[in-house]
N, C-alpha and C positions, 0 to 999 in steps of 0.2 A: 541919596543914601539908601532909601527903601529899595530902590532898584538894585543897588549893589548887594544888599542883604538877600534879596530874593535870588539873585544869581548865585550867591554863595550857597544858599540852602539847596538850590536846584542841583549845583555841582555835587553837594554832599549826597543828595538822594541818588544821583546818577552813579556816584562812586560806590555807595552801599549796594545799589542794585547790581552793579557789575560784579562786586565782590561775591554777592550771593549767587549770581549766575555762574561765576567761575567756581565757587565752592560746590554748587550743585553738579556742575559738569565734572569736577574732580571726583565727587562722590559716585557719580554714575559710572565714570571710568573705573574706579576702584571696585565697585560692585560687579561690573562686567568682568574685570580681571579675576575677581574671586570666583565668579560663576564659571568662567572658562577653566580656571585651575581645578575647581571641583569636578567639572565635566571630564577634564583630562584624567584626573585621578580615578574617577568612576570608570572611564573607558579602559584605563590601564588595569584596573581590578577585574573588569569583565574579561579582558584579553588574558590576564593571568589565570583566572578561573577556567576559562575555556582551554587554555594550554594544559592546566593540571588535569582537567577532565579528559582531554585527549590523551595525555600520558597514561592515565589510569585505564582508559579503554584499550590503548596499545598494550599495556602490561597484561590486562586480562586476556586480550587476544593471544599474546605470546604464551601465557600460561595454558590457555586452552589448546594452543597449537602443540606445546610440549606434551600435555596430557594425551592429546590425540596421537602424537608420534609414539609415546610410550605404549599406549594401548595397541597401536598397530604393530609395534615391535614385539610385544608379548604375544599377540595373536599369531604373528609370523613364526615365533619360536615354538608355540604350541603346535602349529600346523607341521612344522619341520619335525618336531619330536614325534607327532602322531604318524607321519609317513615313515620315519625311521623304525618305529616300533612295529608298524604294519609289515615292513619288509622282514624284520626279525621273525614275526609271527608266521609269515608265509614260508620262511626257511625252516621253521620247526614243524610244519604240518606233517611232513613225510615221516619224521622220526618220533614226534611226540605231540599229537593233536591236542591233548589236554593242556600242555604248556602253551601251545599256540593259541588256544582260546583265551587263556589268562593274559597273554601278551597283547592279543588283539583287543581285549576289553580295556587294557591300560591305554592302548592307542586311541580308542574311541573316547576315553575319559579325557585325554589330553586335548583332542579336537576331533570333531566329526569330519572326516575326509572320505573321499571315494576309496582311497587306498585302505583306510582302516576298516571301513564297512565291508569291502571285498575280502579282506583278510579274515575278519570275524565270520563272514558267511562261509568261506572256504574251510575254516577250522571247524566250524560246527558241522558241516557236511562230512568232514573226515572223521569226526568223533564216533567211537563205537556205541555211544549212548543211543538207544532206540526205544526204550520203554518209558511210558508215562505212569507214574505211581499214584495210587489213591483214586477216590472218586471226587466228583465235583462238590460234594457237601463238606469236604475237609480241606481246609487251607493248610497244606503241609509246610512246615517251617524247618524240619530237620529229618534226616534219614540216615540210618546206619545198619550195616549187616551184623548178624550174629557171628561169633568167632568161627563157627564151622560153615558159615555161608548158607545155612538152610532156612534162615528167616531174615526178615527185614523189619526194623523198628522205626516207625515214623512218629513224629509228634507235630502238633499244630492246634488248630481251633476248628470246632464244629458247632454250629448254632450258637456262636458267641461264647463257647465254653472250651477250656483246655482239654485236649484228648491225646492219648498215645495208643498206638495199635501195633501188634505183632502180626506180620503178614508172612504166610508160607512162601518160600521162593523155590521155583519161579512162578507158581500158580497165582500168587498174590492173594490167596484166600485169607480172610481175617481169622487168626487163631486166638487173639486176646485183645480186649479193649479196656483201657484204663481211663476213666472219666470222673473219678471221685475227687476232683481237685476243688479247693476253695479259692485258689488264686485266679488271677485274670489271664495269666500268660505262662507258657512253659519256655524256659530258655533252651531246653534240649533234653534228650533222653539217650541213654547208652546201656548196652549189655555189660554185665560183669564178664571178666576174662574167661570164666568157665561157662558162660551162657545161661546160668541158672537164675540170675537176678537181673532186674532192670532198675536203673537209677534215673530219676527225673529231677530236674531242678526248676523250681518255681520262682516267679517274680516277687514273691513276698519274703525273700531271703530264707527260704527253706528248701530242703531236698528230701526225697522219699525213696525208699528201697522197696521193690515189689518182687514177689515170686513169679517166675515165668510160667510154672506149671498150673497155677490156680488163680493168679492175680491178687493174692493176699498181700496186704501191706505189712512189711516187716518192721519198719521204723520210719519216723520223720524227724529230721534234725535241723538245727539252725545252720545255714551255710550260705556264704556269699560266693564261694567257689568250692568244688568238690571233685574228688578223683578216687578211682578204684585202687585197692591194693592188687598187685599182680596175681596173688593167689586167691583172690575173690573172697577172702575171709573178712574183709571190712572195707570201710571207706575213710578217707582223710578229708576233713572239711576245714576251710578257712572261715572262721566265725565272723558274722557281720558286726558284732560288738562284744564287749566283755573283756575280762582280764586275760583270758587265754586266746592267742592268735590262731592256733590250730588245734583241732580235736581229732583223736583217733577213735573211731567207732567200730566195735566188734559186732558182727552180724549175729553170731550165735547168742551172745549175751544181750544184744540190743542196747548197749550202753557205751559210754565213753570209758576207755581203759587207759588213755594217756593224753596229756595236754602239753602243748608247746607254747612257750612265751618268747618274746624278744628280749635280748640282753639289756636294751635301753628303751624307754618309752618313746614313742613317736606316733605321728598321724600316718598310719599305713592303710592304703587302699588296695585290697587284693585284686589281682587281674587273672591269675591262673595258678593252678597247683599241680604238682607232678610227683610221682613216686618212682624212684629209680628201679630198673628191672631186677636188681638183686634184692630189692625190698629192704635196703639198709638206710636209705635217706629219703627225706621229703623236701622238695624244693618249692618255695612259694615266690611267685613273681608279682610285682605290683609297684605302686608309687609310694615311696617314703618321703613325705613332704612333696618336693618337686622333682625328686630323682627316681628314675626307674631302676629297680634293684631285683636281685635274686637272693633269697635267704635260704639257707640249708640247715636241717636238723638231723640228728641221728634218730631214725625211726624207732629203734628198740629202746633207747634210753631217754629220748627227749632232749638230749644235749644240743645246744646251739653250735653250729660248725662254722659257717662262713656267711659273708654278706658281700656281694659283688655288684658294682654298677654296670648296667647293661643298657641296650637300646630297645625301645618297645617293638622293634622289628623282629624280636626273638622268635625262633621256632625250634621244635624238638624233632629229631630224626625218628622215623617209624619204630626203630628198635629201642627208643627211649634212652639211649646212652649218650648221644651227641647233642649239643646245643649249638645252634647257628644264629648269628645276629650281625648287624652292621655296626661298625665303630669307625666314625669319621668316614674315610674313603675305602675302608677295608671290610672284608667278610671274615668273620672270626668263627672258628670251630673250637668248642670247649667241651672237655670230658666232664659229664655231670657227676661222675663218681669221684674222680680225683681232683676236680675243679681246676685242672690245668688247661691252658690254651694249647691245643695240639697242632693247629695250623692257622695261618693267616693268608687270605687271598687278596691280592692287590689288583688295581686296574681301574676302579671307578674314580670319578671326580664329583665334587659337590654332594658327597654323602651317599649313604646306602639307605633306600627307602623301605625295601621289603625283601625278605628271603623266604624260600619255600623248598622243602625236600620233595623229590619224586616219591611215589608210593613204595618203591623198593629201597629207598634211602641211598641209592647209588649216584644220584645227581642232585644238584642244588642250584636253584635259579635265584638270581639277585637282580634287583632293579635299582639303578642309581639316579641321583639327581642330574646326572649328565644325559639322561634319556636313554642310556644303554641298558640292555638286559644281557647278563652274562650267565652262561650255563657252566657249572663246575662239575667235574667228575670227582666223586668221593669214594675212596677205596679204603678198606680196613675198618677197624672199629677202635674206639677208645684212643689210647696213646699211639696206636698204629695207623690212625687215619691219615690220609693224604688228600690234598685238594689241588686240582689243576683245571685250567680252562681247556 
């Protein structure tokens, strides 16, 4: 009986041991399966991350390639425009070397090419300019002739101070020096139409009038922009601040005799001021908020007349009667006295960047966004003006 019990116990021990071994084996297999699944998931995550990183690198490379292609395309367009302008400049050298210089400079600004540099060199060599003005101690920043051509007025800096000089022409001997300025810089200087006075504009928002014969200061006035009256009896100034937008200064009385205001209050920034040749109107150009406009007043009464939206490319003919500017793809001529558009020139595309009259007012050059420079022939004055290529 004892032997039978021992055999039974032994069988039980063996059964338990086998069950434990089987359980351990199953657990080992389960752990191994879980580990393999975790490794598989980790490998998949690594593969996905690498794929995503590869896609990002490819996307960056594609963006860089597109940016490079765009830069190359822009550079090629600039080179093509430069060469086209250089050809235009060369064609203008024989007839108008000064226009050729301007066009060649535009070509060099678009892109430095052999053609643009050759055109500029040829235009400069063909220019009648042969004299160098001033001495090395003066940094000349502006120069203008007197009405009768007998003197030259220059302005600039000497020994870090503003200075203006009247030079006899053609000897260039100094006749008058103005250096009593408290400002840092002179924006420019001009003769009165009768040649008896000089107007200087300082960088502290002031302007001064001086006698040519003795250099005496006649008056100093607040001015962001300033212009002579055609008869030299006074100046018109756009004020830098205050309730009046424009002031009419009489030279004999050395005081303001009339003020001009806007019909409605706005943030206006003056850019230029002009008096019509008949001395009946004053025109103020500038930015009204974000819009470039021309505003006109009756000079004798101060009555506000018109307000017209323009393009900043605006320029005035030498006779002071016609106004030219770009509008979309067109070149516009407007009569400053009647405020009527007298002619529209077409042919540009991508806008009109700049317009400029020839010194005699008979030609008008326009530069368009299409890279073309057009030379217009202007005949007649005022409402009789005609424009053609």
